[in-house]
C-alpha positions as CSV (number, residue, x, y, z in Angstrom):
1,X,-8.6,-18.9,-14.6
2,X,-5.5,-20.9,-15.7
3,X,-4.1,-17.7,-17.4
4,X,-4.4,-15.7,-14.2
5,X,-2.6,-18.4,-12.3
6,X,0.2,-18.4,-14.9
7,X,0.5,-14.6,-14.8
8,X,0.6,-14.7,-11.0
9,X,3.5,-17.2,-11.0
10,X,5.1,-15.2,-13.8
11,X,5.2,-12.1,-11.6
12,X,6.6,-14.0,-8.6
13,X,9.3,-15.6,-10.8
14,X,10.3,-12.2,-12.3
15,X,10.4,-10.6,-8.9
16,X,12.8,-13.3,-7.5
17,X,15.1,-13.7,-10.5
18,X,15.7,-10.3,-12.0
19,X,18.2,-7.9,-10.5
20,X,17.1,-4.8,-8.8
21,X,17.5,-1.7,-10.9
22,X,19.4,1.2,-9.3
23,X,18.1,3.6,-12.0
24,X,15.4,5.1,-9.8
25,X,16.4,8.4,-8.3
26,X,16.7,8.8,-4.5
27,X,13.4,9.5,-2.8
28,X,12.0,10.0,0.6
29,X,8.5,10.4,1.9
30,X,7.2,12.8,4.5
31,X,4.0,12.5,6.4
32,X,1.7,15.4,5.9
33,X,-1.4,14.5,7.8
34,X,-2.8,11.4,9.7
35,X,-6.5,11.5,10.5
36,X,-8.5,8.9,12.3
37,X,-12.2,8.9,12.4
38,X,-14.0,6.5,14.7
39,X,-17.7,5.8,15.2
40,X,-19.2,3.2,17.6
41,X,-22.5,1.6,17.0
42,X,-24.4,-1.6,17.4
43,X,-25.2,-4.4,14.9
44,X,-27.2,-7.5,15.7
45,X,-26.9,-6.7,19.4
46,X,-23.0,-6.6,19.1
47,X,-20.8,-3.6,19.6
48,X,-19.1,-2.5,16.4
49,X,-16.5,0.2,15.8
50,X,-16.1,1.7,12.2
51,X,-12.6,3.2,12.0
52,X,-11.3,5.2,8.9
53,X,-7.7,6.2,8.8
54,X,-6.5,8.7,6.2
55,X,-2.8,9.1,5.7
56,X,-1.4,11.9,3.4
57,X,2.2,11.5,2.3
58,X,4.5,13.4,0.0
59,X,7.2,11.7,-2.0
60,X,10.2,13.8,-2.7
61,X,12.5,12.5,-5.5
62,X,16.1,13.8,-5.7
63,X,17.0,14.3,-9.3
64,X,20.7,13.6,-10.2
């Protein structure tokens, strides 16, 4: 448990103190599909809605 807490704070420390690298190529994302499925039902005399959302994206990287 103590190790996990130490690793957590280590990740936070590194994320806030290290400079951001600009070595990554330029990229953009495009939405290909967005689908929502919804089912209504009842559970313990309460109305419930199950909603599943699927988003398909394509990441396009520009090579230098």
